[in-house]
A tleap script that builds the chain and sets N, CA, C and O, in Angstrom:
source leaprc.protein.ff14SB
mol = sequence {
  NMET SER VAL THR THR LEU ASP ALA THR GLY
  LEU LYS CYS PRO GLN PRO LEU LEU LYS MET
  ALA LEU LEU ALA ALA ASP MET MET HIE GLY
  ASP ILE LEU GLU VAL THR ALA ASP CYS PRO
  THR PHE GLU ALA ASP VAL ARG ALA TRP CYS
  THR ARG LEU LYS LYS THR LEU LEU THR VAL
  LYS ASN GLU GLY GLY TYR ARG LYS THR VAL
  GLN ILE ARG CPHE
}
set mol.1.N position { 18.476 32.605 22.973 }
set mol.1.CA position { 17.740 31.451 22.512 }
set mol.1.C position { 16.313 31.886 22.185 }
set mol.1.O position { 15.677 32.615 22.948 }
set mol.2.N position { 15.834 31.431 21.054 }
set mol.2.CA position { 14.459 31.733 20.669 }
set mol.2.C position { 13.764 30.454 20.229 }
set mol.2.O position { 14.409 29.456 19.905 }
set mol.3.N position { 12.433 30.503 20.225 }
set mol.3.CA position { 11.621 29.382 19.771 }
set mol.3.C position { 10.859 29.833 18.527 }
set mol.3.O position { 10.160 30.846 18.543 }
set mol.4.N position { 11.006 29.071 17.461 }
set mol.4.CA position { 10.295 29.329 16.211 }
set mol.4.C position { 9.319 28.186 15.994 }
set mol.4.O position { 9.680 27.019 16.148 }
set mol.5.N position { 8.088 28.515 15.639 }
set mol.5.CA position { 7.090 27.471 15.404 }
set mol.5.C position { 6.705 27.437 13.928 }
set mol.5.O position { 6.695 28.455 13.235 }
set mol.6.N position { 6.392 26.234 13.481 }
set mol.6.CA position { 5.961 26.009 12.106 }
set mol.6.C position { 4.800 25.031 12.139 }
set mol.6.O position { 4.920 23.935 12.685 }
set mol.7.N position { 3.679 25.424 11.557 }
set mol.7.CA position { 2.542 24.524 11.426 }
set mol.7.C position { 2.529 24.025 9.987 }
set mol.7.O position { 2.162 24.759 9.069 }
set mol.8.N position { 2.928 22.784 9.799 }
set mol.8.CA position { 2.984 22.182 8.469 }
set mol.8.C position { 1.836 21.183 8.277 }
set mol.8.O position { 1.908 20.294 7.429 }
set mol.9.N position { 0.783 21.345 9.073 }
set mol.9.CA position { -0.380 20.474 8.965 }
set mol.9.C position { -0.977 20.585 7.564 }
set mol.9.O position { -1.152 21.681 7.032 }
set mol.10.N position { -1.283 19.436 6.984 }
set mol.10.CA position { -1.883 19.400 5.659 }
set mol.10.C position { -0.872 19.295 4.530 }
set mol.10.O position { -1.244 19.014 3.390 }
set mol.11.N position { 0.396 19.515 4.829 }
set mol.11.CA position { 1.441 19.394 3.808 }
set mol.11.C position { 1.929 17.956 3.735 }
set mol.11.O position { 2.053 17.284 4.759 }
set mol.12.N position { 2.198 17.497 2.558 }
set mol.12.CA position { 2.716 16.142 2.365 }
set mol.12.C position { 4.233 16.192 2.214 }
set mol.12.O position { 4.787 17.136 1.650 }
set mol.13.N position { 4.888 15.162 2.729 }
set mol.13.CA position { 6.341 15.088 2.650 }
set mol.13.C position { 6.764 15.084 1.184 }
set mol.13.O position { 6.132 14.433 0.353 }
set mol.14.N position { 7.823 15.802 0.875 }
set mol.14.CA position { 8.828 16.409 1.738 }
set mol.14.C position { 8.578 17.873 2.084 }
set mol.14.O position { 9.494 18.527 2.584 }
set mol.15.N position { 7.394 18.421 1.845 }
set mol.15.CA position { 7.148 19.838 2.079 }
set mol.15.C position { 7.443 20.300 3.505 }
set mol.15.O position { 8.040 21.364 3.665 }
set mol.16.N position { 7.056 19.551 4.564 }
set mol.16.CA position { 7.406 20.015 5.914 }
set mol.16.C position { 8.927 20.169 6.098 }
set mol.16.O position { 9.386 21.134 6.708 }
set mol.17.N position { 9.693 19.221 5.573 }
set mol.17.CA position { 11.150 19.313 5.713 }
set mol.17.C position { 11.722 20.471 4.910 }
set mol.17.O position { 12.677 21.111 5.350 }
set mol.18.N position { 11.164 20.748 3.759 }
set mol.18.CA position { 11.633 21.878 2.959 }
set mol.18.C position { 11.377 23.190 3.690 }
set mol.18.O position { 12.229 24.078 3.678 }
set mol.19.N position { 10.223 23.325 4.322 }
set mol.19.CA position { 9.920 24.528 5.095 }
set mol.19.C position { 10.821 24.622 6.324 }
set mol.19.O position { 11.241 25.713 6.709 }
set mol.20.N position { 11.118 23.475 6.937 }
set mol.20.CA position { 12.045 23.456 8.071 }
set mol.20.C position { 13.430 23.923 7.643 }
set mol.20.O position { 14.079 24.689 8.356 }
set mol.21.N position { 13.880 23.465 6.490 }
set mol.21.CA position { 15.213 23.834 5.996 }
set mol.21.C position { 15.309 25.340 5.758 }
set mol.21.O position { 16.349 25.942 6.023 }
set mol.22.N position { 14.243 25.947 5.266 }
set mol.22.CA position { 14.254 27.402 5.063 }
set mol.22.C position { 14.399 28.141 6.387 }
set mol.22.O position { 15.160 29.103 6.482 }
set mol.23.N position { 13.675 27.697 7.404 }
set mol.23.CA position { 13.774 28.323 8.723 }
set mol.23.C position { 15.129 28.055 9.367 }
set mol.23.O position { 15.671 28.919 10.056 }
set mol.24.N position { 15.672 26.871 9.148 }
set mol.24.CA position { 16.941 26.473 9.768 }
set mol.24.C position { 18.088 27.392 9.363 }
set mol.24.O position { 19.027 27.595 10.132 }
set mol.25.N position { 18.010 27.941 8.169 }
set mol.25.CA position { 19.085 28.808 7.682 }
set mol.25.C position { 19.276 30.034 8.567 }
set mol.25.O position { 20.381 30.574 8.634 }
set mol.26.N position { 18.227 30.484 9.246 }
set mol.26.CA position { 18.307 31.685 10.085 }
set mol.26.C position { 18.411 31.387 11.572 }
set mol.26.O position { 18.443 32.312 12.384 }
set mol.27.N position { 18.465 30.116 11.942 }
set mol.27.CA position { 18.485 29.770 13.358 }
set mol.27.C position { 19.913 29.746 13.900 }
set mol.27.O position { 20.866 29.381 13.212 }
set mol.28.N position { 20.015 30.148 15.152 }
set mol.28.CA position { 21.305 30.215 15.826 }
set mol.28.C position { 21.459 29.018 16.776 }
set mol.28.O position { 20.491 28.334 17.108 }
set mol.29.N position { 22.697 28.794 17.194 }
set mol.29.CA position { 22.986 27.717 18.142 }
set mol.29.C position { 22.141 27.915 19.408 }
set mol.29.O position { 22.131 28.994 19.999 }
set mol.30.N position { 21.439 26.860 19.808 }
set mol.30.CA position { 20.611 26.905 21.002 }
set mol.30.C position { 19.148 27.215 20.730 }
set mol.30.O position { 18.307 27.004 21.603 }
set mol.31.N position { 18.824 27.710 19.544 }
set mol.31.CA position { 17.435 27.991 19.189 }
set mol.31.C position { 16.640 26.691 19.090 }
set mol.31.O position { 17.198 25.620 18.855 }
set mol.32.N position { 15.324 26.811 19.275 }
set mol.32.CA position { 14.416 25.675 19.203 }
set mol.32.C position { 13.462 25.880 18.028 }
set mol.32.O position { 12.906 26.964 17.847 }
set mol.33.N position { 13.283 24.837 17.243 }
set mol.33.CA position { 12.289 24.821 16.175 }
set mol.33.C position { 11.220 23.816 16.569 }
set mol.33.O position { 11.513 22.640 16.786 }
set mol.34.N position { 9.968 24.286 16.661 }
set mol.34.CA position { 8.841 23.421 16.989 }
set mol.34.C position { 7.970 23.299 15.748 }
set mol.34.O position { 7.495 24.300 15.212 }
set mol.35.N position { 7.764 22.081 15.299 }
set mol.35.CA position { 7.031 21.831 14.055 }
set mol.35.C position { 5.898 20.845 14.316 }
set mol.35.O position { 6.084 19.815 14.964 }
set mol.36.N position { 4.719 21.185 13.796 }
set mol.36.CA position { 3.572 20.290 13.848 }
set mol.36.C position { 3.224 19.901 12.421 }
set mol.36.O position { 3.110 20.760 11.546 }
set mol.37.N position { 3.057 18.607 12.187 }
set mol.37.CA position { 2.711 18.111 10.855 }
set mol.37.C position { 1.911 16.825 10.987 }
set mol.37.O position { 1.935 16.163 12.025 }
set mol.38.N position { 1.199 16.483 9.913 }
set mol.38.CA position { 0.396 15.266 9.942 }
set mol.38.C position { 0.691 14.324 8.771 }
set mol.38.O position { -0.118 13.454 8.449 }
set mol.39.N position { 1.836 14.500 8.150 }
set mol.39.CA position { 2.272 13.594 7.092 }
set mol.39.C position { 2.650 12.251 7.735 }
set mol.39.O position { 3.323 12.247 8.766 }
set mol.40.N position { 2.243 11.124 7.164 }
set mol.40.CA position { 2.521 9.823 7.779 }
set mol.40.C position { 4.009 9.542 8.011 }
set mol.40.O position { 4.349 8.824 8.951 }
set mol.41.N position { 4.889 10.082 7.193 }
set mol.41.CA position { 6.323 9.798 7.344 }
set mol.41.C position { 7.074 10.908 8.084 }
set mol.41.O position { 8.303 10.886 8.146 }
set mol.42.N position { 6.349 11.869 8.640 }
set mol.42.CA position { 6.983 13.039 9.238 }
set mol.42.C position { 7.996 12.691 10.330 }
set mol.42.O position { 9.125 13.181 10.298 }
set mol.43.N position { 7.612 11.858 11.290 }
set mol.43.CA position { 8.530 11.551 12.389 }
set mol.43.C position { 9.816 10.897 11.882 }
set mol.43.O position { 10.910 11.297 12.280 }
set mol.44.N position { 9.697 9.916 11.023 }
set mol.44.CA position { 10.890 9.245 10.487 }
set mol.44.C position { 11.746 10.222 9.689 }
set mol.44.O position { 12.973 10.188 9.782 }
set mol.45.N position { 11.114 11.085 8.913 }
set mol.45.CA position { 11.855 12.079 8.125 }
set mol.45.C position { 12.591 13.058 9.031 }
set mol.45.O position { 13.742 13.406 8.766 }
set mol.46.N position { 11.935 13.503 10.096 }
set mol.46.CA position { 12.569 14.449 11.029 }
set mol.46.C position { 13.750 13.785 11.735 }
set mol.46.O position { 14.799 14.407 11.902 }
set mol.47.N position { 13.590 12.551 12.144 }
set mol.47.CA position { 14.700 11.850 12.813 }
set mol.47.C position { 15.918 11.755 11.888 }
set mol.47.O position { 17.046 12.001 12.314 }
set mol.48.N position { 15.687 11.400 10.635 }
set mol.48.CA position { 16.787 11.306 9.663 }
set mol.48.C position { 17.402 12.680 9.410 }
set mol.48.O position { 18.623 12.804 9.311 }
set mol.49.N position { 16.566 13.710 9.304 }
set mol.49.CA position { 17.034 15.082 9.072 }
set mol.49.C position { 17.925 15.552 10.219 }
set mol.49.O position { 18.990 16.128 9.991 }
set mol.50.N position { 17.483 15.302 11.457 }
set mol.50.CA position { 18.266 15.690 12.631 }
set mol.50.C position { 19.612 14.961 12.678 }
set mol.50.O position { 20.638 15.566 12.990 }
set mol.51.N position { 19.604 13.690 12.374 }
set mol.51.CA position { 20.845 12.918 12.369 }
set mol.51.C position { 21.803 13.453 11.311 }
set mol.51.O position { 22.990 13.649 11.574 }
set mol.52.N position { 21.277 13.684 10.122 }
set mol.52.CA position { 22.105 14.163 9.017 }
set mol.52.C position { 22.707 15.550 9.309 }
set mol.52.O position { 23.861 15.812 8.970 }
set mol.53.N position { 21.920 16.431 9.937 }
set mol.53.CA position { 22.387 17.797 10.209 }
set mol.53.C position { 22.982 17.964 11.602 }
set mol.53.O position { 23.399 19.060 11.975 }
set mol.54.N position { 23.020 16.881 12.369 }
set mol.54.CA position { 23.573 16.895 13.723 }
set mol.54.C position { 22.841 17.893 14.629 }
set mol.54.O position { 23.457 18.672 15.356 }
set mol.55.N position { 21.512 17.842 14.560 }
set mol.55.CA position { 20.650 18.638 15.436 }
set mol.55.C position { 20.038 17.703 16.462 }
set mol.55.O position { 19.950 16.498 16.228 }
set mol.56.N position { 19.615 18.244 17.598 }
set mol.56.CA position { 19.081 17.438 18.680 }
set mol.56.C position { 17.560 17.419 18.630 }
set mol.56.O position { 16.919 18.464 18.740 }
set mol.57.N position { 16.986 16.242 18.465 }
set mol.57.CA position { 15.541 16.074 18.526 }
set mol.57.C position { 15.170 15.971 20.002 }
set mol.57.O position { 15.460 14.965 20.650 }
set mol.58.N position { 14.529 17.012 20.532 }
set mol.58.CA position { 14.218 17.068 21.956 }
set mol.58.C position { 12.967 16.270 22.311 }
set mol.58.O position { 12.978 15.476 23.252 }
set mol.59.N position { 11.892 16.483 21.558 }
set mol.59.CA position { 10.636 15.811 21.879 }
set mol.59.C position { 9.878 15.443 20.610 }
set mol.59.O position { 10.006 16.094 19.574 }
set mol.60.N position { 9.091 14.388 20.721 }
set mol.60.CA position { 8.114 14.007 19.700 }
set mol.60.C position { 6.817 13.764 20.459 }
set mol.60.O position { 6.721 12.847 21.274 }
set mol.61.N position { 5.815 14.605 20.177 }
set mol.61.CA position { 4.535 14.499 20.868 }
set mol.61.C position { 3.468 14.049 19.881 }
set mol.61.O position { 3.238 14.700 18.862 }
set mol.62.N position { 2.817 12.930 20.192 }
set mol.62.CA position { 1.746 12.413 19.344 }
set mol.62.C position { 0.479 13.195 19.655 }
set mol.62.O position { -0.005 13.185 20.787 }
set mol.63.N position { -0.059 13.876 18.640 }
set mol.63.CA position { -1.245 14.708 18.816 }
set mol.63.C position { -2.516 13.971 18.383 }
set mol.63.O position { -3.603 14.549 18.397 }
set mol.64.N position { -2.386 12.706 18.003 }
set mol.64.CA position { -3.529 11.924 17.544 }
set mol.64.C position { -3.432 11.660 16.056 }
set mol.64.O position { -3.127 12.560 15.274 }
set mol.65.N position { -3.692 10.428 15.672 }
set mol.65.CA position { -3.552 10.061 14.265 }
set mol.65.C position { -2.095 10.205 13.835 }
set mol.65.O position { -1.183 9.807 14.560 }
set mol.66.N position { -1.887 10.770 12.661 }
set mol.66.CA position { -0.517 11.001 12.186 }
set mol.66.C position { 0.046 12.327 12.670 }
set mol.66.O position { 1.235 12.588 12.487 }
set mol.67.N position { -0.773 13.165 13.280 }
set mol.67.CA position { -0.342 14.509 13.700 }
set mol.67.C position { 0.651 14.430 14.857 }
set mol.67.O position { 0.379 13.833 15.898 }
set mol.68.N position { 1.809 15.050 14.639 }
set mol.68.CA position { 2.859 15.048 15.659 }
set mol.68.C position { 3.467 16.441 15.754 }
set mol.68.O position { 3.499 17.201 14.785 }
set mol.69.N position { 3.945 16.746 16.949 }
set mol.69.CA position { 4.690 17.982 17.173 }
set mol.69.C position { 6.083 17.591 17.647 }
set mol.69.O position { 6.227 16.806 18.584 }
set mol.70.N position { 7.100 18.135 17.005 }
set mol.70.CA position { 8.483 17.857 17.384 }
set mol.70.C position { 9.160 19.152 17.786 }
set mol.70.O position { 8.791 20.238 17.337 }
set mol.71.N position { 10.158 19.009 18.643 }
set mol.71.CA position { 11.024 20.136 19.007 }
set mol.71.C position { 12.450 19.744 18.685 }
set mol.71.O position { 12.917 18.666 19.050 }
set mol.72.N position { 13.130 20.638 17.996 }
set mol.72.CA position { 14.511 20.409 17.563 }
set mol.72.C position { 15.370 21.548 18.082 }
set mol.72.O position { 15.022 22.719 17.928 }
set mol.73.N position { 16.496 21.203 18.699 }
set mol.73.CA position { 17.430 22.221 19.175 }
set mol.73.C position { 18.583 22.354 18.182 }
set mol.73.O position { 19.164 21.358 17.751 }
set mol.74.N position { 18.895 23.565 17.838 }
set mol.74.CA position { 19.986 23.848 16.906 }
set mol.74.C position { 21.260 24.150 17.659 }
set mol.74.O position { 22.293 24.414 17.044 }
savepdb mol mol.pdb
quit
């Protein structure tokens, strides 16, 4: 199991999800992807992405304003 981090701060949706999808291609079962972004729709987009791909959204941490950090288990 490994943890991969992505700082997508400053990117507007759908760019954070596109960068997540690129990283997801190399992730193995049990790996964790931690992403920080400040796009206003980021949390809702991540929830939909996880549901669609059947990944587990472990945490959503509010960092202030729109900035959030999520952890996703593959």
